[in-house]
N, C-alpha and C positions, 0 to 999 in steps of 0.2 A: 710079795705080788703087789703090783702097783693099784692104786685106788682107781676104780672105774671111772670116777669123775672127781678129780683132784679139787681141793678146797680153794685154791686159787682161782679155778676156772668158775665156781660158784660165786665166788665174791666178785669176779670181773662180769658175769652175767647180770648179778644184782646191781652192780654199779653202772651198766651200761645205760640204762634209760636216764640216770641222773647226769651222767656225763653228756649225753646227748642234749638234754635239756640245758645243762650249763653251756655248752657250745653254742646252742642256738641263742640264749640271751645274751651272751658275750658277744657274739657276732652281730647280732641286731643292734646293741648298743653301740659297739665299735663303728658298724656300718653307718649308723645315723650321725655319729661324730665326724667320720670322715667325710661323708656327704656334707654336712655343715660345715666344716673346713674348707671343703673344695668349691662350696656354694653350688652344689649340685642337687638333684632331684634324690631324696633319702629312700623311698621305697625299693627301686631297683638295686641300689647300691647295698642297701642292708639285706635284701632278699638273696641276692647274689652270694654274699659273703655268709648268710646263714646256711643257705643250700650246700654249699661246698663244705663248710665247716661240719654240719651234721653228718653228712656222708662219709667225711674223713674221720671223723671222731667215732663213728659206729664201727668203721672198718678196722680202726686200729685197737679199740677197746675189746672187740669181740674175740673170746678165746678161741673159738671155732668157727667155721662157716663163714668167715670174714665177708667174702664178696657177697654171700647170699643175704647176710644182715644189711650190708651197705645197700643193697637192691631194695630191700623191704623198707629200710628207712628213707630211701629216695622215693619210693611210691608213697609212703604215708606223708612225707614231707610236700610232694607235689600236690596231693588231694588237699592237705591243709592250705597250701599256697593258692589254691583254686578258690577254696572258700574263703580266705582272707583278703585276696586281691582281685577278686572277680568285679568288685564295682568301683576300681580305681579310675581317677580322673587325672588329666594333666594338671600340673601345679599352677598356682596364681600367676607366677611371672611368665609363664609359657604362652606363646601365640595362640595355642589352642587351649587355653585355660578351661577347666571345668569339663571338656569334652571327654567322654569315657575313652579309655585306652587299655590294651592288654600288654604293653610293653613292660610294666614291672613283672607280671607273671611270666612272659617269655624270657625275661633275663634271669629271674630267679630259677625257672626250670633249667635253662642253660647253666646257671652255676651247679645244679645238681647233677647234670649230665656230665659236665667237666670233672666233677669229683668221682663220678662212676668211672669215667675213662681213665682218671689218674690211678684209681684202686686197681682196676682190671690190668693196667700195664704193670703196675707193682707185683701183683699176683703172678703175671706171666714171666716177668724177669726174675722173680723169686724162684720158680719152677725150673727155668732153665738153667742148664749146667753151665757153670763158669768155665769159660775157654782154658784157664790155667789148671783147672781141676780134672779137665776131661782126660779121659784114659785113651794113651795113643793106640791107634789100631795097627 
């Protein structure tokens, strides 16, 4: 008789928050380094990469209910982004320097939406029968 909740599932559920946090930290550091190397604004770059990374990580780490977990992580991340990026201003070298802007928040949320779209497509393609395996009628 199979276990109702396999041990590997339990370990993946326990590892999920740490994996998402690690993806967030790695993406923010990578995004800031990328923005620095490209001489661009770091908040939108790091935010976009962090948002897409945490959604994809949550989806692939969750042992069950993957799409729902990715959605929950997206919502939590969007709320965190609103809190973190609500007082953002244009950077010093910009013509509108120090004026308030919502661009980093919008780009960050777009990264999360793109991540959700990718995992939704993956879910749909995974559920669709493969043409070569289809039973002829």
